[in-house]
Structures are given as structure tokens and as C-alpha cells.
C-alpha positions, 0 to 999 in steps of 0.5 A, spaced: 950 644 720 943 642 718 942 639 711 935 639 707 933 636 701 929 639 695 925 634 692 920 634 686 919 630 680 924 630 675 930 635 679 931 638 673 928 645 675 924 648 681 928 643 686 935 645 683 934 653 683 931 652 690 938 648 692 942 653 689 938 660 693 939 656 699 945 654 698 946 661 696 943 665 702 942 661 707 949 657 707 951 659 714 946 655 717 944 650 712 946 645 706 941 644 701 941 638 696 936 636 691 933 630 687 927 628 684 922 622 685 923 621 677 929 624 676 930 626 669 938 626 668 939 633 666 938 640 668 933 644 665 938 649 661 933 655 662 934 654 669 942 652 669 942 659 664 938 663 670 942 660 676 949 662 672 946 669 670 945 670 677 952 668 680 947 662 683 950 656 679 955 651 682 958 646 677 956 640 682 949 641 681 945 635 677 940 632 676 939 626 681 935 620 683 932 619 690 936 613 691 942 617 691 940 621 697 935 616 701 940 614 706 943 621 707 941 624 714 937 630 713 934 635 718 928 638 713 925 634 707 922 640 702 917 638 696 916 643 691 911 641 688 904 636 688 906 630 685 913 629 689 909 631 696 904 625 693 909 620 692 914 622 697 918 616 700 919 615 707 926 618 710 926 614 717 932 619 718 928 625 716 926 630 723 920 634 719 918 634 712 915 641 709 911 642 702 911 649 699 909 647 691 910 652 686 908 651 678 913 648 673 915 653 668 919 648 664 917 649 656 914 656 658 918 663 656 924 666 660 921 669 664 917 664 668 923 661 670 925 668 673 918 668 676 918 661 679 926 663 682 923 669 686 917 665 689 922 660 691 926 666 694 921 670 697 916 663 700 920 658 701 927 660 704 923 664 709 919 657 712 927 653 711 931 659 714 925 659 720 925 651 721 933 650 721 936 656 722 
């Protein structure tokens, strides 16, 4: 099983949504994890509510600092925001890195979270599938 790390700044919204989608849709070939370069320590309530509504939420999902995953071997590291791309630490065990950025829906109306989740599914999942499956 290949491992992918989804990285953003706060690990509260976009990276958590991407982690959930990858695990739900590509779980037969890859396992996703997420982290933040400056993790907020909390999952965005709207992101969690959306994932729950879609049947994608797992109680194991949480906001994690990058130090928790830095030494794990990943086959792919994906940044989903520009700040994470610019400040992404070196992952000596990562085979490849990829950037697919998404606007942060935090603080916006619920429809923006749905739009972001849809974009992650249509734009990011095919790229991860191509790389790892």
C-alpha cells in the first residue's frame, strides 16, 4: 500500500478533506495522511460537517503538526496551498512531491466548502491515482 501525505498550512480544512477523499475513493491502492506546516490543532467545523454528511468522516481525522509525520516514509507528498508549498520541509523519505492548490473556504459560506471538496475530488484525486495506483 502506497502512502500519501496531504499538506497545507493549518491542517484544518483542505488537507483534511483531501485525506478523507483519498482514503474513501482510492483506499484500495493508497493510504492518505494529512498535516499542517502550522497546524491549527482543530478541524474546521464546516469541513467536518460536510465530510460527515457525505459519509467520508473518520473519528481518527484530526489536525496534526508536521513533526508528527516528518519521519514517516511517504511515496508522495502533496501540498494543497501555496504557503505549504513555499514552506514545505524536506521529506528525505518521500519519492515525489506534487502541488495542486485550492482556495481556502474557511470563513466563507458552506457552499464554498462543497465547491472545494468537489474541486479536490475532480482535480487532485486523478493526479494521485496516476502517481500511486
